[in-house]
Each structure stands twice: as structure tokens, then as C-alpha cells.
C-alpha positions as CSV (number, residue, x, y, z in Angstrom):
1,M,-130.7,-117.7,139.6
2,T,-130.0,-114.8,141.8
3,P,-132.8,-113.1,143.8
4,K,-132.4,-110.0,141.6
5,Q,-132.7,-112.0,138.5
6,D,-135.8,-113.7,139.9
7,K,-137.3,-110.2,140.6
8,F,-136.4,-109.2,137.0
9,V,-138.3,-112.3,135.6
10,K,-141.4,-111.5,137.7
11,A,-141.3,-107.8,136.9
12,Y,-140.8,-108.6,133.2
13,L,-143.9,-110.9,133.2
14,L,-146.0,-108.5,135.2
15,N,-145.3,-105.4,133.1
16,G,-146.0,-107.1,129.8
17,G,-142.4,-107.7,128.6
18,N,-140.6,-104.4,129.1
19,A,-137.0,-105.4,130.0
20,T,-136.0,-101.8,131.0
21,K,-138.8,-101.4,133.4
22,A,-138.2,-104.9,134.8
23,A,-134.6,-104.1,135.4
24,K,-135.5,-101.0,137.3
25,S,-138.3,-102.8,139.3
26,A,-135.8,-105.6,140.2
27,G,-133.5,-103.1,141.8
28,Y,-130.8,-102.6,139.2
29,K,-129.4,-99.0,139.3
30,G,-128.3,-96.7,136.5
31,S,-129.5,-94.4,133.8
32,E,-132.3,-95.3,131.4
33,R,-129.6,-96.5,128.9
34,T,-127.9,-98.6,131.5
35,L,-131.2,-100.2,132.5
36,Q,-131.9,-100.9,128.8
37,M,-128.5,-102.7,128.6
38,V,-129.1,-104.6,131.8
39,G,-132.5,-105.7,130.6
40,H,-131.1,-106.8,127.2
41,E,-128.3,-108.7,128.9
42,N,-130.6,-110.4,131.3
43,L,-132.8,-111.6,128.3
44,S,-129.7,-113.1,126.7
45,K,-129.0,-115.3,129.8
46,P,-130.2,-118.9,129.4
47,I,-131.3,-119.2,133.0
48,I,-133.6,-116.2,132.7
49,M,-135.0,-117.3,129.3
50,D,-135.6,-120.8,130.7
51,E,-137.6,-119.3,133.6
52,L,-139.6,-117.0,131.2
53,F,-140.4,-120.0,129.0
54,K,-141.6,-122.0,132.0
55,H,-144.0,-119.2,132.9
56,K,-145.2,-118.9,129.3
57,N,-145.9,-122.6,129.1
58,K,-147.8,-122.5,132.4
59,E,-149.9,-119.6,131.0
60,D,-150.5,-121.4,127.7
61,K,-151.8,-124.4,129.6
62,K,-153.9,-122.3,131.9
63,F,-155.6,-120.6,129.0
64,S,-156.1,-123.6,126.8
65,V,-159.7,-124.8,126.7
66,S,-160.7,-128.3,126.0
67,F,-163.3,-129.3,123.4
68,E,-165.8,-130.2,126.1
69,Q,-165.2,-126.8,127.9
70,K,-165.8,-125.0,124.6
71,Q,-169.1,-126.8,124.1
72,K,-170.2,-126.0,127.7
73,I,-169.3,-122.3,127.2
74,L,-171.3,-122.2,123.9
75,V,-174.3,-123.8,125.6
76,Q,-174.2,-121.3,128.4
77,N,-173.9,-118.5,125.8
78,I,-177.0,-119.8,124.0
79,K,-179.0,-119.9,127.2
80,L,-177.9,-116.4,128.2
81,A,-178.5,-114.9,124.8
82,Q,-182.0,-116.5,124.6
83,G,-182.8,-115.2,128.1
84,L,-181.7,-111.7,127.1
85,G,-183.6,-111.9,123.8
86,Q,-180.5,-111.6,121.7
87,I,-181.5,-114.0,118.9
88,S,-178.5,-113.2,116.7
89,A,-176.0,-114.0,119.5
90,A,-177.9,-117.2,120.3
91,T,-178.0,-118.2,116.6
92,G,-174.2,-117.5,116.3
93,A,-173.4,-119.7,119.3
94,I,-175.7,-122.4,117.9
95,S,-174.0,-122.3,114.6
96,E,-170.5,-122.6,116.2
97,L,-171.8,-125.5,118.3
98,N,-173.1,-127.2,115.2
99,K,-169.8,-126.7,113.5
100,M,-168.0,-128.3,116.4
101,D,-170.4,-131.3,116.3
102,G,-169.9,-131.7,112.6
103,H,-173.4,-130.9,111.5
104,Y,-172.2,-128.8,108.6
105,A,-170.3,-131.7,107.0
106,P,-171.0,-131.9,103.3
107,T,-173.6,-134.6,102.4
108,R,-173.1,-136.8,99.4
109,Q,-175.8,-137.2,96.9
110,R,-176.0,-139.6,94.1
111,L,-177.2,-137.9,90.9
112,E,-178.4,-139.7,87.8
113,S,-179.3,-138.5,84.4
114,T,-182.6,-139.3,82.8
115,D,-181.1,-141.9,80.6
116,G,-178.3,-143.2,83.0
117,N,-175.5,-141.8,80.8
118,P,-172.9,-139.8,82.8
119,L,-172.3,-137.5,79.8
120,T,-176.0,-136.7,79.7
121,L,-175.9,-135.8,83.4
122,F,-173.0,-133.4,82.7
123,I,-174.8,-131.7,79.9
124,Q,-178.0,-131.4,82.0
125,Q,-176.0,-129.8,84.8
126,L,-174.3,-127.3,82.3
127,S,-177.6,-126.4,80.7
128,G,-179.1,-125.6,84.1
129,N,-181.7,-128.4,84.1
130,T,-182.6,-129.5,87.5
131,I,-181.6,-133.0,88.5
132,E,-183.2,-134.7,91.4
133,P,-181.0,-136.5,93.8
134,K,-181.6,-140.2,94.0
135,N,-182.2,-141.6,97.5
136,N,-179.9,-144.4,98.4
């Protein structure tokens, strides 16, 4: 990669992905239309695209957060929200933490009809009669 291409890649990443501005910042000369063409041409070059993908992958890794880090952040948010008296924010963070910990997993209950017949159970449920869960 040439030094000018390297400058183009850095300018492209810094300006949020504007190839025309990157071409101008990298030192390419010409009209706006010429700079657009240079930017487009540079983005079609494998060596430049490879470099852009390398930077993108580095950024993705930098911003990925582990499960443990997310838990720590939520605990910090809970403490901060409680300290500031923001109960709804603390409750929201607690809820997210509980979801991460699996506390909202569905529970299985074994239901039985009054006479032990599954059909009776179905009819009782349809009619709105309450059926008490059986403790296992």
C-alpha cells in the first residue's frame, strides 16, 4: 500500500466513511467529481478494502463486551440509580440482570384435575375453574 493510500484509509475511517473527503484529505488533487472517482476507485482496490476490514474487526473486538462485563456494568448502574433515587432505572437494571441470570425462565407446574382425568382437567381450564398446582 502506498503512503497516499494509507492516508486515504485513515481519513476514510476518521471521517465516518466519506470516500470523497478521504481522497481530498489524503492529498489527491482534482475537482469534486475527480475526488469522487478516486475515492470510488480506492474502495474497489482489494489492498485498501483489506485494510478497512482489519480496522473494522479491531473496532468490533474493542466494543464487544463479555457477559461478565455486562453483569458488572448492570450492578454499577443499579448502585448508581439507587444512590440517585432513580428507582425505575434501578428496577430496569435489576430486571436485565435477572434475565441474564435466567431468573425469568418458565417454571413447570404439574396440574391435576379433581378426578385425575386429563379430559376433566381440560374442561376445568376451559370453564375458568381454578386448578391448584400440585407440589412435586
